[in-house]
N, C-alpha and C positions, 0 to 999 in steps of 0.2 A: 701532390697528390700523383699518383702513376694511371698515365693512358695507354693505350695499348693499340698499335696498329691492328689491322685484321685483314685477312683474306674473303673480301666480302661478295655474296653471290647479290647480283644489282639486277636493275632495269636496265635493257638497252636505250640509248637515244630515243632511236623510234619507238619505243612501247612504252617509254615512262608514263606519257599521257593516260593510256588505258591502264596499264596495271596497277599504278599506285593508287591506294583507297585511305580512306577515312579508318583509323585504329579503331580496334573491336570494340572498345568500350564506351564508344560513344552511340550507338548506332543500337538497334534491338534486333532481332533476328527480321521482322517484317520492314524495317527502314533498310538493312543490309539485302534483302531480295529485291528491293525495290531498285536502289542503287546500283545494284550489277545486274538489273534486266537488260539483257542484249549485250552484254559485253562478258565475253567467257574468259577473258585475260583481267577482268578485276583481282586483286587481291582480296577482295573479300570474299573470294571462294577459298583462300586459305586461311582467313582469321576468323569467317564466320561461314564455317564450311556446310553447315548444316542448312543452310540455301540450297544446297545441290542434292538435299534426301527429303523424301515426303515430308510434308507439313504435319506437324505433330512427333517429330523426332524428338525425343529428348537430345536436348545439346549436349549432355554430357556422357552420351554412349559412345563404346567404342569404335562404331560405325563413324561418327564425327570428326573424331581424330585421325582415324585410317583415311577419311577422305581429305583432309588438309595436307595428310602427308602424299595423295595422290594428284592434288590439284598443284600443289608445288612443283613437283614432279614434271606435270605436264609443261608448265611456264618454263621449266627447264628443257626439258627435249624438245619444246617446239622454238626455242632460240628468244623467248621473248624475257629472259633473264639469263646472265652469263657470270659464270665466275671469273673473277680477278686472277691476273697472273701471279699476284704475290700481294703481301699484306701493304696496307696503307691507311693514310686517314681522310677525312673526305671534309670540306667544309659547307656545311648548309645554311643558306640563305633565305629568308620569309619574307616577304614583301604584301602588305594591305595597305592599300590608301596612300599610297606613297611612302609609309615607314617600315623600313627594313631592319631585321635582326639578325645578325650574322653570328654561327655555332659553329660546332666541331661536330662530327661524328666519331665516334671513337669508342673501345671497350673501355669499360670501366673497372676497376678492380673490385671482386667480389671481397677477396679479402680485408680491402679498406670498407666495402658498404659493411660487414659483418662488425668491424672495430670499431666505427662510430668515426671514422675520418669523412666518408658520406653520410652524411645525416639525413635521418628521416623526421617526419611530424606527422605520420599518420598510422593507425593500426590497420591493420588488413585482415581479411577475411578467409579463414581456413579453406571453404568451398570455391573459393576465387583462384587461392593458392593452387589447390588441387586441380582446377580447369588450365590454367596457364603453365603449370609443370609437365603435366600430360602432353598440352597443345605442344611445347617445346621440345619433349623428348620424342613424340611423332613426326615431327619436321626435322629433327635433330638442326635445330635452328634457331635463332631469336628471331622473329619478324617485324617486331615494331620496337623501337628506342625508346628509352626512359628520358624524360624532360629532367635535366639535371642543370642548376644554377650555379654559378660561382662568383665571388667576390671581383667587382672589376678590374682587369689587369692588363693596363695599357700595351704593355710589349705583347700580348695575345690578339689584342684587337689589332695592332700595326701587321700580326705576321697575317690574320686571316684577311684584311682590307688588301694585302697585296697579291694573296689567292683569286680572289674575286673580281679580280681587275680583269681578267681572261674570262672567253667565253666557257659557259659550263657544258660541264660533262653531261648532266641531265636537267632536265626541264618541265615543268606540265603546271597549270593551273588545279586550284580545289574547287569544289560546287561553291564555295564562298568566296571566292572571286581572289583569292591568296595565290601569288607564285612561288613555287618552289623551286628552289636550284640547287644543285649540287655539284662540288668541285672535287676532284681527286687532287691532293696534295703531293707533290713529288719530293718534298724536303721534308720528312716527317720526324726526324732529329732534332729540329729547330723547335718545333711544337711542342715534342715531348718533353724537351728540356726545359722550356718555358713553362710547362705545366707541371713542373717537379716542383716551382717556387709558388704554386697555390696551395694556401694551406690546408682547405678544407672544399667539401661541395653539399650541396642540397638536394634531394630527389625533391623534385618541384610536383611532376605528375608521371604516374608509373611505380606508385609502390608496391602494387602486386605483381607487375611484371618483372620489377628487380628483386622480391622474394620467392616468386617462383624459378628465376634463373639460378640463385643461391641452392634452393633445394633441387634443381636438374643437376647443378654442378655435383652435389652432394652423392647423387644417384648414380652420375658417369664416375665420379671418383671412386666410389665403392666397388664399381664392377671393372676397374683399372689396376691392374697388377704392377703396371710401371710408369705409374701416376708422379709427374715430376712436378708440376705446379704451373709449368707453361703452356699446357692445352688450352685450348680455345673455350672450354667451357668454364674457365677460372673468371670469365670478365663478362661483364654484359652489354650488349649494344646501348649507348647512351649518346643524345644529342646536349651539348653542353653550350650553354647562353652565359653571357655575364648579367649579374641580376639587373643591373639598370636596365636591360632591353627587354626585361619579362614584363609579359602583358595580361595581367589580373583581372577578369572582368567579374561583374556581382555571381554569386549564385543563390538565385532566388527561391522561395517558397511557396505553394499553394497547399492549403489545408481545406480540405472538403467538408468540414462540418464546424459548428461552433460550439461542443461539449454542452448542448443543451443551454446555450446562452442566446438571447436576441441578440440584433446588430448592437443595439442601444446599452444593453449590459455589457457587452466587450468593451465598446469604447469608455462605458464608465469604470470599469474594473481596471484598464489601460492607463487613465488615469491618475491611479493611487500610484504610479512609478515612472510614466511618463507625460511629458506634457502633450497635451492632444489639439489639433486643429484640422481643417480641409485645408489640403493642400491644390495647388496648381498644377504642379509638375507631380509625375508620378516615379520621378528619378530623385534620391537624396543626395544633397550637396555636398555632405560631410560625415565624416563618421558619427557614431552615437544617433544619427538620424536614421529614421526608417519610414518609408511610405507604404501603407497598406491599402488593399481595395476590399472595400465592405460595402456592401446591400447599395452596389452601383456607384459610388463615390471613391474618390481616394482621400484620404488622412495622411497625414505625418505626426509620427511619433517622436519625441525628444526626449531622449533618456535623461530622468535628474541625477542631480550629481551624486545623490545619496548610494544610486545603485550602482555606481561603476567603481571597482575596484580596479585601483590603479598601481596597485602592488602586484598583480599576477598579468602574467602576457597572454594567457589563454582568457581567463576572464573578462581582460580588454576587448578583446573577439568583439564585434556587433552580432557576429552569429552566436556568441556565447551569451550576449548581454539580452538579445532575443528569447533565446531558449529559457533561462533562468527567469527573466521575468515576465513573459509574455506566451509563450508556448508550453510551458510547465503549467504554472499556476493558473491560468485563463483556459487555455484548450485542452488541459489534461494531459499532454503529450509528456511521456516520461523518458522514451527511447526513439528518438528520430530515426536510428536505424533500422526498427520493425516496425513502426507504428504505420497500420497500411494508410492512414488519413493524410498522410505527409507527402508532397510529389515536390522534388528539385527541379528548376527551371534555370539552363544556363542563362547567362545575361544576355549571351550573344542573340537568344529568342527575342528580346524585347518586352517590354511592359504591356503589349496589347493582349500576347501570350499568356500574362497572367490574368488579366482581367477577364477575357475569354474564357479560360479555366475555371473561374467563379461564377461568371454569366450561365456557362452551359450547363454545373453544376445543379444552378439556382439555391446554392448557399456556399456558406466557408469563408474564407479569408486568404488574400494571398497577400506578400510581402515583398517589397521590391528595396534589395539590401546594397548598401555602399560596399564597394570590393575591398577587400584584405588586400594589404598590400605585401610585397615580396620582403620589406624589413619587418614585419611582423611574422609573418611566415620563418626567416631565419633567425628571429631572437627566440623564437619558441626551440626551434630545433635546438640552437646552441645552449638552451636551458634545460635540454633533454625532455622537454614535455612533449605532449600530443594535443595535435588542433581537432576540434571536433569534427565530424562527417561532414563533408559535403561544404566544407570553406572555402574552396578555390575554384576556381574555372578560368584555366588558362587558354587564352586564344594569340595567334592562329595555333591551332590543333597539328601536328606534325602528321605526315603521310607515313602508309605503311606501303613496303615491297619498293620503295626506289633503293633501298640498300638495306640488305640483310644480313645479320652473324650467325655463319654457321659454325655449330659448334660439336 
């Protein structure tokens, strides 16, 4: 695959800790406003610029995108962010609880993304694509990297291990205690050559960002009579990590009513397809097991063999089994994208948050899931299939604002 060095806009060593922020899509407007409170240089003012406009402002109004552009220019003019003097690549290390994953910040080819060499596993929503496309064009930049996985390549691991022996250029800590460090790579040619041996890659997190980058490229290319294919808008900012280092947590579910059933009726219906029993733990220990919180207790459901389709990698996912054999037939949820009764809770929030949500509502059921594996994700992408929505929750999350790709 092709990776491209790029002339970055980045935080300075002194500003990285105050500028870098969570990605735009892991917080809502209220959470973003709280996180950025008292910090005028937080990159949330760029990726969630509605926080600087009156409450109730339409987040898709022209004023929001204009404000995002203004806020980015403020970070540049105040010296909080600087333009590199030439194209480069960057090593990126995230460390939490003593465990580190080391990857690469680079431009990935939009042509290779569209041809399928960089593989997708999720559908995207047009309204979200519209939003991020407008945002990129207003900024003239891609503000946050797409998380991309590739099958392990020892030669690349060795190159990056050598880079991170030196002190980092940028470093900061996230709200959840993750250490983020960035190194500028001097010998980019060796890294580019090593990645040329990688046969394909996989979008892990950031399908809307990559799709929007392709749409922004189309608009900029149409407006450029001198298009050559070498322009910055022909690639999208990516954080590439070897698959073995990717960490996927469970993506849990809460449903706020029981579709007219009593808790006893829910358990009786579930027993037609699952082995049901009370559970001492709220976390399932292996695939095809689900811990559910119902009527103040935790139960464990184990999928009966007759409902498991071993021939289809999508139907074999725990979230597919749960939907087809519990969500739809018992709770009447046909489309998890649109049904207002279902909420999704990232595994990092823990199972107490699931029980609390049900107890607060006074009804409903919560599902503690076993995490999807990166091997399942790659198998589905290799088969050209699509995973159900909310199948994966990657941790740790990348930071936005450390390194930005100008287009």
